[in-house]
N, C-alpha and C positions, 0 to 999 in steps of 0.2 A: 486260916482264912476261909476254908470251905465251910466251917461251922457258922461263920458270919453270913454266908450266902443262904444257908438254910434257916436262919433265925429271922423271921419276918419283922419282928420288932426292931432288931438292930438295923436291918435293911431300911425300914421305914425312917428311923432316926437319921441314918446316913443320907438318904434321899432328901429329907427335909433340910438337913444342914447344907447339902449341895445346892438345893433350890435357893437357899439364902446367900449363896455365893461362896461358900467355904470350899476352897480348892482342894484341901486335904481330903475332905469327905468325898468329893467327886473322884479324886485319884484312887481312893480306897474302893469305891464302887467299881471302877474299871479293873483294878487288880483282882478283886474278889470274883467278878463275873466274866472276865475275859476268856478264860479257858472254856467255860460253859458256852459263851457266845460263839467261840470258834467251832465247837462241836455242833452247835445249832446251824451255823452257816454252812458247814460241810454237809450236814444232814439235809439241808434245803437245796443246795446247789449240786452236791455230789462231786465237786471238782476241787481238789486240794490247792491247785495253782491260783484259785480265785479267792481263797479264804482270807488272806492277809488284807487285800484291798477292800473286800466287802466288810470285814470286821472294822477296819479303820473308818469306813464310811458310816457304818451303823453307830459307832461311838460318837462320831462327829455330829450326826443327826440327833442322837439321844441327848447328848450334853447341851446341844443348842436348844432343844425343845423340852428340857427337863421340867420347866415350869408347867407344861401342859399335863404332866402326870398327876392326876387328882388323888389317886390312892397309892401312896408311896410303897405300901407292902406288896403291890402288884407289879413291881419293877420287872421281874422276869417275863411275865406275860406281855407287858408293854414293849420290852426289848425284842421279844420274839416277833411281835407284829411289825416292828421297824425292820428287823432282819428279813422277814419274809417279803416285805415290800421291796427292800433293797435288792434281794436276790432276783425277784421278778423283773425289776427295772434293769438290772445288769444283764439278765438273760436276753431281754429285748435288744439292748444296745449291742451285746456281743453277737447276736445273730445278724444284725445289720453289718457289723464290722467283718464278720466271717465271709459274708457275700463279697465284700470288697477285697479281702485278702486271699481268697481261694487259690488264685494262680500262684502266689508265693508259697503257700502251704504245700501245694502239689510238688514243688521243686525241692522241698526240704531233704528228701532222700538222696539227692545228688551231692550233698555236702558230707564229706567223710567225718566220722567221729574218731578223734584221736585221744580220747580220754583213756587213762589206764584202768585196767580191770581191778575190781576189789577182790579180796581173798574169797575163796570158795564158800566158807561158812557165812560170811557177811553177805555174799551174793544170794545164798539160799534164804537167809532171813529177810532180805529186801524183797525177793521174789514172793515169798509167802505173805509178807505184809502188803505188798502191792496187789497181790491177788485178792486178798480180803478187802482192801479198800476199793478196788475196782468192782468187786461183787456188791459191796454196799452202795457204791455210787451208781451201779446199774439198776438198783431197785427202783421201782416207780416211786415218785415223791411221796405218795400217800402211804407207802410202806416204809420208806427210808426215814421220814421224819419221826414217827413213833419209835422206830428201831434205834435211832441215834439217841433220842431222849432216854429210852429205857436202858440201853446197854452201854452207852458211852457216858451218859450223865446220871445214870442210876435213879431216874425219876420213877415215882410210883405210877401205876396205871391211872389213878385218879388225877394226879398232876398233869399227866399227858392229855387226858380227856378234857380237863378244864382249859388247858392252854390251846389245844387244837379245836376245841368246841365239838368234841365227839363223845357219844355215850361210851360207858365203860366196856360194854360188849363189843363195840366197834374197835376200840383200842386193842382188846384181846385178840380179836380176829385178825386185825392187820399185823400184829406182832407174830402170830402163828404163821401167817402167810409169808411174812418177810423172812423169818427163820427158815422156812421150807425152801423158799427161792434161793437164799444164800447157800444152804446145804447143797442143793442141786447144782448151783453154779460152781461151787468149790469142788464138788465131786467130778464135774466135767473137766476141770483143769488138772486133776490129779491123775 
């Protein structure tokens, strides 16, 4: 399936078929690009707990507006823009919601946690994974976005630059700085 995502001709054909109403083509597009989109949304918002809802929203918007995609081979760039707008909109809504819920959140520590503890090696893996994800999430968005595209999605510098509208030198600089910040953040936790 991932080879389909990288083949712009195949993607173009699938988009064209989906635009004509072929449900199977639309479902294939979702299957092929869902993992990529999840990584993008995480890269944009930095919060794992929001990814499912935001990805569902992006797919709903994308499939509803698929006819507006003029260049079918540019699906990923188009989805990226929808995802970026969805994350910005959700962030605005969440910040309003957080102001209303602040007193409830402040009392959370009063509720005891009765969950059973995982085995020590599983706990260590979880802690390491969480530390890495927290460090990635803590990166400023302008570093996190290219980092996720490069290291989680294996995009080339040129693809990142084209999608984010950045010169190649800027992509390189942001990736170097993101790696440096991650290294420093992870060293501080060890």
